[in-house]
C-alpha positions as CSV (number, residue, x, y, z in Angstrom):
1,M,-116.7,-17.7,-55.3
2,I,-114.8,-18.3,-52.0
3,Q,-116.8,-20.0,-49.3
4,F,-116.3,-19.9,-45.5
5,L,-117.2,-22.0,-42.5
6,E,-118.7,-21.1,-39.2
7,T,-118.9,-23.8,-36.6
8,I,-121.1,-23.1,-33.6
9,R,-121.5,-25.2,-30.5
10,L,-125.2,-26.1,-29.9
11,V,-126.1,-27.1,-26.4
12,N,-129.6,-28.2,-25.6
13,G,-131.0,-26.1,-28.5
14,V,-129.0,-23.0,-27.7
15,L,-126.2,-21.7,-30.0
16,Q,-123.2,-20.7,-27.8
17,H,-121.4,-17.3,-28.1
18,V,-123.4,-16.3,-31.2
19,D,-122.3,-12.7,-30.8
20,L,-118.7,-13.6,-31.3
21,H,-119.5,-15.8,-34.3
22,Q,-121.6,-13.0,-35.7
23,Q,-118.6,-10.6,-35.3
24,R,-116.3,-13.0,-37.2
25,V,-118.9,-13.5,-40.0
26,N,-119.3,-9.8,-40.2
27,N,-115.6,-9.2,-40.5
28,T,-115.3,-11.9,-43.2
29,L,-118.2,-10.6,-45.3
30,R,-116.9,-7.0,-45.0
31,A,-113.5,-8.2,-46.4
32,Y,-114.9,-10.2,-49.3
33,Y,-118.5,-9.5,-50.3
34,N,-119.9,-6.4,-48.4
35,E,-123.0,-8.5,-47.5
36,K,-124.7,-9.4,-44.3
37,I,-125.8,-12.7,-42.7
38,D,-127.8,-12.8,-39.5
39,L,-126.9,-15.9,-37.5
40,S,-129.7,-15.3,-35.1
41,S,-132.1,-16.3,-37.8
42,I,-130.9,-19.9,-37.7
43,K,-133.8,-22.2,-36.7
44,I,-132.9,-25.2,-34.6
45,P,-134.8,-28.3,-35.7
46,Y,-136.5,-30.3,-32.9
47,P,-134.2,-33.4,-32.9
48,Y,-131.3,-31.1,-32.0
49,K,-132.9,-29.5,-28.9
50,E,-131.2,-31.9,-26.5
51,G,-127.5,-32.7,-26.3
52,V,-124.4,-31.2,-27.8
53,F,-124.2,-30.7,-31.6
54,K,-121.9,-29.0,-34.1
55,C,-123.8,-26.4,-36.1
56,R,-121.8,-26.2,-39.3
57,I,-122.6,-23.3,-41.6
58,V,-121.1,-22.9,-45.1
59,Y,-121.6,-19.4,-46.6
60,D,-120.4,-16.9,-49.2
61,K,-122.7,-14.0,-50.0
62,K,-125.4,-15.9,-48.2
63,I,-125.8,-19.1,-46.2
64,Q,-125.4,-22.1,-48.5
65,E,-125.7,-24.9,-46.1
66,I,-126.5,-25.6,-42.4
67,K,-125.8,-29.0,-40.9
68,F,-126.3,-30.2,-37.3
69,I,-123.8,-33.0,-36.4
70,P,-123.6,-35.0,-33.2
71,Y,-120.3,-34.1,-31.5
72,T,-117.8,-36.0,-29.5
73,I,-114.4,-34.7,-28.6
74,K,-111.4,-36.5,-30.1
75,I,-108.7,-36.8,-27.5
76,R,-105.2,-35.7,-28.7
77,K,-102.4,-38.1,-27.7
78,T,-99.7,-37.2,-30.2
79,V,-98.9,-33.6,-31.3
80,K,-96.1,-32.5,-33.6
81,L,-94.5,-29.1,-34.2
82,I,-94.7,-28.1,-37.9
83,I,-92.9,-25.1,-39.4
84,N,-94.8,-23.2,-42.2
85,N,-94.0,-19.6,-42.7
86,N,-96.3,-19.1,-45.7
87,I,-99.6,-20.4,-44.3
88,N,-102.6,-18.0,-44.2
89,Y,-105.9,-18.8,-42.6
90,Q,-106.9,-15.3,-41.5
91,Y,-110.5,-16.1,-42.3
92,K,-112.3,-19.4,-41.7
93,Y,-112.2,-20.7,-45.2
94,A,-114.2,-23.8,-46.2
95,N,-111.2,-24.9,-48.2
96,R,-108.8,-26.4,-45.6
97,T,-106.6,-28.2,-48.0
98,E,-103.3,-26.7,-46.7
99,L,-104.1,-27.3,-43.1
100,D,-105.4,-30.8,-43.7
101,S,-102.3,-31.7,-45.7
102,L,-100.0,-30.5,-42.9
103,L,-101.9,-32.7,-40.4
104,H,-102.0,-35.7,-42.7
105,N,-98.2,-35.5,-43.4
106,A,-97.4,-35.2,-39.7
107,N,-99.2,-38.6,-39.0
108,T,-100.1,-37.4,-35.5
109,D,-103.4,-36.6,-33.8
110,D,-102.7,-32.9,-34.2
111,I,-100.0,-30.3,-35.0
112,I,-98.9,-27.0,-33.8
113,I,-97.9,-24.6,-36.6
114,I,-94.9,-22.4,-36.1
115,K,-94.8,-19.3,-38.4
116,N,-91.8,-17.1,-38.5
117,G,-90.5,-18.7,-35.3
118,F,-93.7,-18.1,-33.3
119,L,-96.4,-20.5,-32.2
120,T,-99.8,-20.0,-33.9
121,D,-102.5,-22.7,-33.8
122,S,-103.2,-26.3,-34.2
123,A,-104.9,-27.8,-37.2
124,Y,-108.4,-27.3,-35.7
125,A,-107.9,-25.2,-32.6
126,N,-106.3,-22.3,-30.9
127,I,-103.8,-23.2,-28.2
128,I,-103.3,-22.1,-24.6
129,L,-100.0,-22.7,-22.8
130,Q,-99.7,-22.9,-19.0
131,N,-96.8,-22.3,-16.6
132,S,-96.6,-21.0,-13.0
133,N,-97.3,-17.4,-14.2
134,G,-100.7,-18.3,-15.8
135,L,-102.4,-19.2,-19.0
136,F,-101.2,-17.7,-22.3
137,T,-102.3,-17.8,-25.9
138,P,-100.3,-16.9,-29.0
139,A,-100.7,-13.2,-29.8
140,H,-100.9,-14.0,-33.6
141,P,-102.9,-17.1,-34.2
142,L,-103.7,-18.2,-37.7
143,L,-107.4,-17.7,-36.9
144,Y,-108.9,-15.6,-34.2
145,G,-111.2,-18.1,-32.6
146,T,-114.4,-17.4,-30.8
147,M,-113.6,-19.4,-27.7
148,R,-110.2,-17.8,-27.6
149,Q,-111.9,-14.4,-27.8
150,Y,-114.4,-15.3,-25.1
151,L,-111.6,-16.3,-22.7
152,L,-109.6,-13.1,-23.5
153,N,-112.7,-11.0,-22.9
154,N,-113.2,-12.6,-19.5
155,N,-109.5,-12.2,-18.6
156,F,-109.0,-15.9,-18.2
157,I,-106.0,-16.0,-20.6
158,I,-103.4,-13.6,-21.7
159,S,-102.3,-12.9,-25.3
160,K,-98.5,-13.1,-25.7
161,D,-95.9,-13.7,-28.4
162,I,-94.6,-17.2,-27.8
163,H,-91.4,-18.0,-29.6
164,I,-90.5,-21.7,-30.3
165,N,-87.3,-21.2,-28.3
166,N,-89.4,-20.3,-25.2
167,L,-91.7,-23.4,-25.4
168,S,-89.8,-25.1,-22.6
169,Y,-90.9,-22.4,-20.2
170,F,-94.4,-23.9,-20.3
171,Q,-95.6,-27.2,-18.8
172,Y,-99.0,-27.8,-20.4
173,I,-100.8,-27.0,-23.6
174,Y,-104.6,-26.9,-24.1
175,F,-106.6,-27.0,-27.3
176,I,-109.7,-24.8,-27.6
177,N,-112.2,-24.0,-30.2
178,A,-115.9,-23.3,-30.5
179,M,-116.7,-27.0,-29.9
180,Q,-114.0,-27.5,-27.3
181,P,-114.2,-25.1,-24.3
182,F,-111.3,-24.8,-22.0
183,G,-111.1,-27.9,-19.7
184,S,-113.2,-30.1,-22.0
185,Q,-110.2,-32.4,-22.5
186,P,-107.0,-32.9,-20.5
187,P,-103.9,-30.9,-21.5
188,I,-100.8,-32.3,-23.1
189,Y,-97.4,-32.1,-21.5
190,V,-95.2,-29.7,-23.5
191,K,-92.4,-32.2,-23.0
192,D,-94.4,-34.8,-24.9
193,I,-94.7,-32.6,-28.1
194,I,-92.8,-34.1,-31.0
195,L,-90.2,-31.7,-32.4
């Protein structure tokens, strides 16, 4: 049975953007099992009522495991472009072997995956590129992340096809996911990305 992950940022006992996480879980379950899981039923144990934690949920037809893990952001210093035209991570699979292998083989803090000539995601995050015209995120990420969707819903970023040949039109790149809101770490200069 295929298992999936959902990672939700827990801040002072409150799960962040639960509606967007619920939407993704619903879409996944509709595609695979025709079942329902209610994320609002998750109980937060007392020790996790203060501070920032990662709520890590493993599920298939039902929730199999919930863990609360203290969270600190790992700063990215080295990022490499990786071409992989066959990768598929449409749903947040618990099995991340292919992504983890790409990251391990790159021997950098993170990677940016190029698929069919277009930028998609990093190993653990959606990406945002910045130039004088604004903030842009690839129109076709590997995974439609909840923080990405939140920023799109609030017109903070624009979805756009970004071809590898146009990467030089941007100055900065940010990494975002449920645990890393925009601005939670400094951007990387596009010129510093390893080709």
